C-alpha positions as a LaTeX table, in Angstrom:
\begin{tabular}{lrrr}
\hline
Residue & $x$ (\AA) & $y$ (\AA) & $z$ (\AA) \\
\hline
Met1 & $-21.08$ & $-37.08$ & $-17.56$ \\
Val2 & $-22.65$ & $-34.76$ & $-15.01$ \\
Pro3 & $-26.38$ & $-34.90$ & $-14.65$ \\
Gly4 & $-27.98$ & $-31.65$ & $-15.27$ \\
Asn5 & $-27.04$ & $-28.06$ & $-16.33$ \\
Leu6 & $-24.14$ & $-26.68$ & $-14.57$ \\
Asp7 & $-23.50$ & $-23.26$ & $-15.08$ \\
Ser8 & $-20.67$ & $-22.14$ & $-12.76$ \\
Met9 & $-17.98$ & $-23.43$ & $-10.36$ \\
Tyr10 & $-20.73$ & $-23.42$ & $-7.48$ \\
Asp11 & $-22.90$ & $-25.80$ & $-9.14$ \\
Leu12 & $-20.11$ & $-28.31$ & $-10.35$ \\
Gly13 & $-18.61$ & $-28.28$ & $-6.71$ \\
Tyr14 & $-22.16$ & $-28.66$ & $-4.88$ \\
Val15 & $-22.74$ & $-31.75$ & $-7.43$ \\
Ile16 & $-19.29$ & $-33.03$ & $-6.70$ \\
Val17 & $-18.76$ & $-32.36$ & $-3.13$ \\
Gly18 & $-21.67$ & $-30.91$ & $-1.53$ \\
Arg19 & $-22.48$ & $-27.88$ & 0.18 \\
Gly20 & $-19.52$ & $-26.88$ & 2.07 \\
Ser21 & $-18.06$ & $-26.38$ & $-1.53$ \\
Ile22 & $-20.20$ & $-23.33$ & $-1.83$ \\
Phe23 & $-18.31$ & $-21.71$ & 1.08 \\
Phe24 & $-15.18$ & $-23.04$ & $-0.16$ \\
Ile25 & $-15.17$ & $-21.44$ & $-3.58$ \\
Ser26 & $-16.60$ & $-18.23$ & $-1.66$ \\
Thr27 & $-13.67$ & $-18.08$ & 0.27 \\
Ile28 & $-11.22$ & $-18.69$ & $-2.51$ \\
Ile29 & $-12.68$ & $-16.15$ & $-4.76$ \\
Ala30 & $-12.88$ & $-13.43$ & $-1.90$ \\
Ile31 & $-9.10$ & $-14.02$ & $-0.97$ \\
Asn32 & $-7.82$ & $-13.89$ & $-4.47$ \\
Ser33 & $-9.69$ & $-10.65$ & $-5.06$ \\
Phe34 & $-8.46$ & $-9.24$ & $-1.91$ \\
Gly35 & $-4.73$ & $-10.44$ & $-3.23$ \\
Ile36 & $-5.22$ & $-8.79$ & $-6.47$ \\
Leu37 & $-6.61$ & $-5.68$ & $-4.70$ \\
Ile38 & $-3.69$ & $-5.59$ & $-2.80$ \\
Ile39 & $-1.36$ & $-5.79$ & $-5.57$ \\
Tyr40 & $-2.89$ & $-3.11$ & $-7.50$ \\
Phe41 & $-2.48$ & $-0.70$ & $-4.57$ \\
Ile42 & 1.33 & $-1.62$ & $-4.27$ \\
Ile43 & 1.99 & $-1.07$ & $-7.96$ \\
Tyr44 & 0.22 & 2.08 & $-8.14$ \\
Gly45 & 1.76 & 3.45 & $-4.91$ \\
Asp46 & 5.58 & 2.71 & $-6.21$ \\
Ile47 & 4.72 & 3.84 & $-9.91$ \\
Leu48 & 3.47 & 7.48 & $-8.75$ \\
Lys49 & 5.69 & 7.52 & $-5.87$ \\
Thr50 & 8.84 & 7.27 & $-8.70$ \\
Leu51 & 7.02 & 9.63 & $-10.83$ \\
Val52 & 6.36 & 12.37 & $-7.91$ \\
Ala53 & 10.10 & 11.94 & $-6.79$ \\
Gln54 & 11.29 & 12.10 & $-10.23$ \\
Leu55 & 9.10 & 15.50 & $-11.30$ \\
Ala56 & 8.81 & 17.51 & $-8.42$ \\
Phe57 & 11.91 & 16.76 & $-6.47$ \\
Glu58 & 15.04 & 16.60 & $-9.26$ \\
Asn59 & 17.37 & 18.72 & $-7.22$ \\
Lys60 & 16.52 & 17.30 & $-3.73$ \\
Gly61 & 18.24 & 13.73 & $-2.27$ \\
Met62 & 15.76 & 10.89 & $-1.77$ \\
Asn63 & 16.39 & 11.06 & 2.13 \\
Asp64 & 15.68 & 14.76 & 2.25 \\
Pro65 & 13.02 & 14.97 & 5.25 \\
Asp66 & 11.25 & 17.92 & 3.03 \\
Asn67 & 7.51 & 16.31 & 1.94 \\
Phe68 & 8.84 & 12.90 & 2.77 \\
Phe69 & 5.10 & 11.76 & 2.67 \\
Ile70 & 4.61 & 12.96 & $-0.19$ \\
Arg71 & 7.36 & 10.59 & $-1.52$ \\
Asp72 & 5.79 & 7.65 & 0.51 \\
Arg73 & 3.92 & 4.76 & $-1.34$ \\
Thr74 & 1.51 & 5.16 & 1.66 \\
Phe75 & 0.00 & 8.56 & 0.54 \\
Tyr76 & $-0.72$ & 7.19 & $-3.03$ \\
Val77 & $-2.36$ & 3.81 & $-1.67$ \\
Ile78 & $-4.39$ & 5.70 & 0.59 \\
Lys79 & $-5.65$ & 8.45 & $-1.59$ \\
Met80 & $-6.32$ & 5.95 & $-4.16$ \\
Ala81 & $-8.28$ & 3.77 & $-1.62$ \\
Ile82 & $-10.45$ & 6.72 & $-0.43$ \\
Leu83 & $-11.17$ & 7.84 & $-4.40$ \\
Leu84 & $-12.21$ & 3.75 & $-4.98$ \\
Phe85 & $-14.27$ & 3.99 & $-1.77$ \\
Tyr86 & $-16.83$ & 7.03 & $-3.10$ \\
Leu87 & $-16.41$ & 5.60 & $-6.40$ \\
Val88 & $-17.95$ & 2.19 & $-5.57$ \\
Leu89 & $-20.36$ & 3.13 & $-2.90$ \\
\hline
\end{tabular}
């Protein structure tokens, strides 16, 4: 139905809509990739926060101010971001 050999979404978008579709598809893919990365960070941080709270701080209450940062999701998200940064580069 479509003339030529269409190998990707970009080719199909170019044939149907034109040059602007390439930028639109690239933007949608970038937003989607960023969203998946954020979801991955949130899940990883929540899991490690719960594990550390249960394993290392069994006898202390969750509201104890000692080592609060270690029991926070932000600590693990930053740690993983730094490790992934060096892995990607």
